[in-house]
N, C-alpha and C positions, 0 to 999 in steps of 0.2 A: 508025427503030427503035433506033439506037444511043443516041439521047437517052433514050428511054423505058427502055431497058435500064440505062443508067448511073444514072438517077435512082431506079430501083427497088432498086438494090443497097444493102445495109446497110453501114454503117461497120464496120471491124474491131473497134472499141472498143464493148463493150456499152453503155458510158456514153451513147452517142449513137445507139443503135438507134431510139429514138423520133423522131429527126430525119429518118428516111427519108421520101421523097417530097417533103419540103420542101427538103432540103439534100443535095447529092450528096457522096459520099465525098471527091472532089477539093476541093470547097468546104470541107468540114469540116476536111480537113487544112490548108488554106490559112489559115483563120482562127485556127487553133491558134497559129500563129507570129506573127500580127499583134501588134505592140507598141503598146499604148494607154496613153497618159499622162493622168493625172487631175490637174488643178489644182483641188483641193478634193474631199474625200470626205464631204461632208454629203449632198446629193442624190446625189453620186457614189457613195456607199456602196450605194445601192439599184441604181443602174445597173450597178455592177461585178458584183453577183451575177447580175443578168439576162444580162450578157454572158458570164460564166463558164458559166452553165448552158447557153447556146447552143453554147459550144465555144471561145470566146476564152480563152486560158490564159496571157497574157503581159501584165503590168501594171506601171505605175509610178505610185505614189501620192505626192502631195505635199500636206501640210496640217499646219499647226502647232497646230490646235485639239485640245482634249480633249472627250470626250463629256459632255454635260450633260443633265439630266433633260428640259429642253425639246426636246431633239433626238429623244426616243423616240416622239413622235407621228407621225413621218414618215421617220426615217432607220433604217439597217439595224444598229441597236445594241440592247443589252439593259441592264437595271439593273446587271449585273455589269461593264459597260464604263464606267460613269460615273466621271469623273476619270482615265480612261486615254486614251492617245493614240488618235485616230481612225484613223490609218494603221495602227498596230499591231493595233488591234481588228478592222478590216475584213479585214486580212491573215489573222488568226486564223480569222475566219468563212469566208473563202474556202478556206483550206487544209482546213478541216473538211469542206467540200463536195467538193473535189477536191485531194488531196494533191500532185498533179503540177503545180498552178498555179505559175507563176514570177512572183514579186512582188518589186520593189524598192520600198522606201518610205522617205520622208524626212519626219521630224517637224519641219518647218520652215514658216515663213510665207514665201511667195515674194516676193522683191524683184526689181524690174525688171531690175537688172543681173546677176542670177544665173539667170534663167529658161532661157536657152539651155543651161546646164549640165545641166538636168534633162530637157528635151524633145528634145534632139539625139539622133538615132538611132531615134526613135519614128515609127510609121506613121500614127497617128490621135491627135488630142488632144481631151480633153473639158474645156471651160472651165466649171467650176462654182465659180469663185472668188466669194467674197462680193461683192455689188454695191457695198458701201461701202468697198472696199479701194483707195482712191485711184485710180491709174492702172493698177494691176497687171493687171486683166482685159484692158485694151486692149493693153498691152505684151506680154502672153501671146500674143494674136492676132498682133501684129506680128512677134514672134519666129518663130511657127510659119509665117507667110506666107514669111518669108525663108528658112526651112529646107524649104519645099515641103510642109508638113504640113497636111492639112485639119483644121478645128476644128469640133466640134459644141457648141452652147450649149444645154444642157437647161434647161427652165423649168417650175416647179411653180406652177400657178395655182389651187390648191385642188381644185375640181371639174373641172379640166382640166389637161392636160399639153401641152407644146409643145417645139419645138426649132428652132433655126436652124443652118444649116451654112454655114460660110465656107471657101472654098478659096483658094489662091494667085491664082487668076484671077477670083474672084467679087467682087462688091461687098462692102465690109467693114463690120461693125457699128460699129466705132469711128469711122468717118467721120461718122456721124449722131450717135452718143451723146455724143461729146466736147463738142460745141458746144451741146447742147440741154438737158442737165440730168441728174438721177439716172438711172443705167443702167437699172434695172428699170422705171421709169416711162416712159422713152423706148421701151423694147421693147414694153411693153404698148400704148402709144399707137400705135406702128407696126403692131402686130398688129390692133388695132381698126380702124385705117384700112384695112388690107388686106381686112378682111371686111365693111366698112360697106355694101357694095352687094350682099351675098349675101342672097337671100331664103329660102334653104333652111336657115339656121342662125339660131337666136335667142340672141343674146349679151347680152340685157338684164341678166342677172345679172352678167356680166363688166363692163359699163359701170358698173353700180352699185358693184361692188367697186373698180373703178378710181378712181372719184370719192371713195369712202370712204377708200381707202388714200392717195390723193394728199393728202387733208386731214390725215391722221395720220402721214404718212411720216417726219416729223421726230421723232416720238415712239416709233414701234415699228419693228421689223425686218419684213421681208415675211412676212405670214401664209401658212402653207402646210399642206396636208393630205397624208395618205398616199395618197389617191386620185390627186392630181397626181404624186406621186413615182413610182408604178407606171406611170402612163400615160407619163410622160416616159422612164422606163427602157425601156419597150417601144419607143417611138419611136427612141431612141438606139441600141438593139440592132439594130433594122432598118436604121437608116442606116449603122451600123458595118459590118454584113454587106454592104450594097450598096457602100460605099466599098472594102471589102476585095476584092470581086469585080468591080470595074469596072462596076457597074450604075449606071444614072442616078439622080442624087439632085437634090432641089430645093435651090437655094442662096439665101442672103439677097439680097433681102428677102422671098422666098416662104417662108412658115413650114410646118412640120409642126405640126398642131394637132388634139387630140381632146378633146371635152368630153362629160361625162356628164349635163349639164343639157339 
C-alpha cells in the first residue's frame, strides 16, 4: 500500500502534476538535479526539450554550429534562429518553457584534448556529435568511460528512431566503428544484423535506405526526418529517466529501436 500511496501523490510543482502515476515525487525531485551534457545540439535540440518537459532541469550544451535552413526540417529551431548559435538558441527555447532550467553552454567545436573539461561533473552524456567529425565521437565516449559517465547515442533513421547506451562496464561502440568504416554506416549495419532474424518486424525499407545511402554517403550528409528526431528523443528521455533512477537499461550492442513503417 505504501508504494500505491506514494505513486498517487502529485508533485508539489504544478508543472509536473500530469506526471502523476508515471513518476513519483521522489523520482521527479531526483531527475531535476541530474546533470546532462550534450555533445551536439542538432538532434540534441529535440532531445533537450523532451528531457526538460519530463523534469530534467540541468544541462550542458556543446556545439560550434550555427542554425541553417536545412536544419529546420528536423531540429528544434525556427527561421529567426538562422545564422545564430545553436547552443544559445536552444537555451533561449528551453528558458521560455521553464525559466528555472539551468544551462551552461559552449559555442565551440569539441576537440579531443578538451572534452574532459566539459563533461567532468556530469551524470549522463548524450553523444550527438556529427559522424564525420574525425575521432571526436569516439574520444568523447572514451573520456566519459574514464569518468564513469554513461553515454546515450541517439540515432535518426527518418521513419525510425534508435539509441545505443554505453556504460563504463559495457561493450563500447568505438571498438567496432574505429576499424570498420564510417560511423553511421557501421551502426546501421550493426542494427540490421541485430534484427536480421526477427520475423515480427519488416525492415525492408531500412535495408533499401541503407544500400541507397551507402552508395551516396560520399556525396551527402545523413538524410533525416522529424519523425526520427521525435522517436529518438522519446527513447533517450526514457533511457535517461531509467539511468537516473537505477532502473535496468539495454546496453550496446543491444539497441533501442522504434519504427513507424
